[in-house]
C-alpha positions as CSV (number, residue, x, y, z in Angstrom):
1,M,14.4,-17.0,-16.8
2,Q,11.9,-14.3,-15.9
3,N,13.1,-11.0,-17.4
4,T,10.3,-8.7,-16.1
5,A,10.4,-7.1,-12.7
6,I,8.1,-8.7,-10.1
7,L,6.6,-6.6,-7.3
8,P,4.4,-7.6,-4.3
9,L,0.9,-6.2,-3.8
10,F,0.6,-4.0,-0.6
11,Y,-2.3,-2.6,1.4
12,L,-2.2,1.2,0.8
13,P,1.4,1.0,-0.3
14,P,4.2,3.3,0.9
15,V,5.1,6.3,-1.2
16,G,8.4,4.7,-2.4
17,Y,6.4,1.8,-3.9
18,F,4.8,4.2,-6.4
19,S,8.1,5.9,-7.1
20,L,9.4,2.5,-8.1
21,I,6.6,1.4,-10.4
22,Q,6.8,4.8,-12.2
23,Q,10.3,3.8,-13.2
24,F,9.0,0.5,-14.7
25,G,6.0,2.0,-16.4
26,N,4.0,-1.1,-17.6
27,D,7.0,-3.4,-17.6
28,F,6.4,-5.2,-14.3
29,L,4.2,-8.0,-12.9
30,I,2.3,-8.1,-9.6
31,E,3.0,-11.3,-7.6
32,K,-0.1,-13.4,-6.8
33,H,1.3,-16.8,-6.2
34,E,3.9,-16.2,-3.5
35,H,3.4,-17.5,0.1
36,L,2.3,-14.7,2.4
37,A,5.3,-13.1,4.1
38,K,4.8,-12.2,7.7
39,Q,4.9,-8.6,9.1
40,T,5.0,-6.8,5.7
41,Y,3.0,-4.1,4.0
42,R,0.9,-6.8,2.3
43,N,-1.6,-6.3,5.1
44,R,-0.2,-3.2,6.9
45,A,0.0,0.5,6.2
46,S,1.7,3.3,8.1
47,I,0.1,6.7,8.4
48,Y,0.9,10.0,10.3
49,S,-1.1,10.3,13.6
50,P,-1.0,13.1,16.2
51,N,1.3,10.8,18.2
52,G,3.6,10.0,15.3
53,K,3.6,6.9,13.0
54,L,0.6,4.7,13.3
55,D,0.4,1.2,11.7
56,L,-3.0,-0.1,10.4
57,T,-3.2,-3.8,10.0
58,V,-5.8,-5.8,8.1
59,P,-6.5,-8.9,10.2
60,L,-6.3,-12.3,8.5
61,V,-8.3,-15.5,9.0
62,K,-6.5,-17.8,11.4
63,G,-4.1,-20.1,9.6
64,S,-3.5,-17.6,6.7
65,K,-0.1,-16.7,8.0
66,T,1.4,-20.2,7.4
67,H,2.3,-21.5,4.0
68,K,-0.7,-20.0,2.3
69,K,-0.5,-18.5,-1.2
70,M,-1.2,-14.8,-1.3
71,K,-4.2,-15.4,-3.6
72,D,-5.8,-17.6,-1.1
73,V,-5.4,-15.5,2.0
74,R,-8.7,-14.4,3.5
75,I,-9.5,-11.3,5.5
76,S,-10.9,-11.7,9.0
77,Y,-14.0,-9.8,10.2
78,D,-14.0,-11.1,13.8
79,F,-13.9,-7.5,14.8
80,N,-14.8,-4.3,12.9
81,W,-11.3,-3.4,11.7
82,Q,-12.8,-1.4,8.8
83,R,-14.4,1.0,11.1
84,L,-11.2,1.3,13.2
85,H,-9.1,2.0,10.0
86,W,-11.6,4.6,8.7
87,L,-11.8,6.4,12.0
88,S,-8.0,6.5,12.1
89,L,-7.8,7.9,8.6
90,E,-10.4,10.5,9.5
91,T,-8.6,11.5,12.8
92,C,-5.3,11.8,11.1
93,Y,-6.3,13.5,7.9
94,R,-9.6,15.3,8.4
95,S,-7.6,18.6,8.6
96,S,-5.4,17.9,5.6
97,A,-6.0,19.9,2.4
98,Y,-7.5,17.1,0.2
99,F,-9.0,14.4,2.5
100,E,-12.6,15.6,1.7
101,Y,-11.7,15.5,-2.0
102,Y,-11.1,11.7,-1.9
103,E,-13.1,10.4,1.1
104,D,-16.4,9.6,-0.5
105,E,-14.8,7.2,-3.0
106,L,-12.3,5.7,-0.5
107,L,-15.1,5.1,2.0
108,R,-16.5,2.1,0.1
109,F,-13.3,0.1,0.8
110,Y,-14.2,0.4,4.5
111,Q,-17.9,-0.4,4.1
112,N,-17.9,-3.3,1.6
113,R,-16.5,-6.6,2.6
114,F,-13.8,-8.3,0.5
115,E,-13.2,-12.0,1.1
116,F,-9.6,-12.2,-0.2
117,L,-6.7,-9.9,0.8
118,F,-5.3,-9.9,-2.7
119,D,-8.6,-8.8,-4.3
120,Y,-8.9,-6.1,-1.7
121,N,-5.4,-4.8,-2.3
122,L,-5.8,-5.0,-6.0
123,E,-9.0,-2.9,-6.1
124,L,-7.4,-0.3,-3.8
125,M,-4.3,-0.2,-6.0
126,E,-6.3,0.4,-9.1
127,W,-8.2,3.2,-7.3
128,L,-4.9,4.8,-6.1
129,L,-3.4,4.7,-9.6
130,Q,-6.5,6.4,-11.0
131,K,-6.4,9.2,-8.3
132,L,-2.6,9.6,-8.9
133,K,-3.3,9.8,-12.7
134,L,-0.7,7.1,-13.3
135,K,-1.6,5.3,-16.6
136,I,-0.4,1.8,-15.5
137,D,-2.0,-1.4,-16.4
138,L,-1.6,-4.0,-13.6
139,R,-0.5,-7.3,-14.9
140,I,-0.6,-10.3,-12.6
141,T,1.7,-13.4,-12.4
142,T,0.1,-16.7,-13.5
143,S,2.4,-18.9,-11.4
144,Y,5.3,-18.5,-8.9
145,E,8.6,-17.7,-10.7
146,D,11.7,-18.6,-8.9
147,Q,14.1,-18.2,-11.8
148,I,14.4,-14.4,-11.7
149,A,17.4,-12.1,-11.6
150,P,17.9,-10.5,-8.2
151,E,17.8,-7.0,-9.6
152,L,14.2,-7.7,-10.9
153,D,12.9,-9.4,-7.8
154,F,11.2,-6.8,-5.5
155,R,9.0,-9.3,-3.6
156,G,11.1,-8.8,-0.5
157,M,11.1,-5.0,-0.7
158,M,10.1,-2.5,1.9
159,N,10.0,-4.5,5.1
160,P,8.6,-2.3,7.8
161,K,10.8,-4.0,10.4
162,K,14.0,-3.5,8.5
163,N,13.4,0.0,7.3
164,E,14.9,-0.7,3.9
165,D,13.3,2.0,1.7
166,I,13.5,2.4,-2.0
167,V,12.0,5.8,-2.1
168,N,12.1,9.4,-3.1
169,T,12.9,11.0,0.2
170,K,12.2,14.7,-0.7
171,P,10.0,16.1,2.2
172,Y,6.5,17.4,1.5
173,Y,4.1,19.1,3.9
174,Q,2.5,16.7,6.4
175,V,-0.4,17.6,8.8
176,F,1.6,16.9,12.0
177,D,5.2,17.6,10.9
178,D,5.4,20.5,13.3
179,R,5.2,18.0,16.1
180,H,7.3,15.1,14.8
181,Q,9.0,16.5,11.7
182,F,8.8,14.8,8.3
183,L,8.1,11.0,8.4
184,N,9.6,9.2,5.4
185,N,7.8,6.7,3.2
186,L,4.4,6.5,4.8
187,S,1.4,5.2,3.0
188,I,0.6,6.8,-0.3
189,V,-2.6,8.2,1.2
190,D,-0.5,10.5,3.3
191,L,0.9,12.0,0.2
192,L,-2.5,12.1,-1.6
193,F,-4.4,13.7,1.3
194,N,-1.7,16.3,1.8
195,Q,-0.7,17.1,-1.8
196,G,-3.8,16.1,-3.9
197,P,-3.3,16.5,-7.6
198,Q,0.4,17.5,-7.0
199,A,1.1,14.0,-5.7
200,K,2.0,12.8,-9.2
201,L,4.6,15.5,-9.6
202,Y,6.2,14.5,-6.3
203,L,6.6,10.9,-7.5
């Protein structure tokens, strides 16, 4: 039986995801061989817009949502979603304290094309860990493991539709919290752009 925690790989993961992996240190695996779960953070991130929470979704090639392994899911470029996501990030965080500090490096993820969702998420994750100064080596599963204790299986965690958060809920300053108050467990970029180097201490 698998005795190491297994976590999914998300697109710009929620803050709570990073709080969780800090608890495990290097003692967890990233799932690569699961079938893509619909309507999850695997291809979706939530940020803070002037109108409240805004979801950014990475479109997938038609047919990717049915019985396809995560490692084989391809990103669709039928429309320029990268430009839309980047404009949304700029609109939402240009006035934040640290957006300019990270934007040049982050921009490449919205200019370069990635064929597979898993590869895209993995490179983003590695960049985020570096910016958060979290010394974590990502280890990837080599096959799908179904013999795993429930307390170590986090592949169904943080469903945006169910609002089941495993998260540090302590509020921090957000750009628009004077309009909509604190929004919990948004994408890690919300914390990074607002708190900068202090983000690690929050986690």
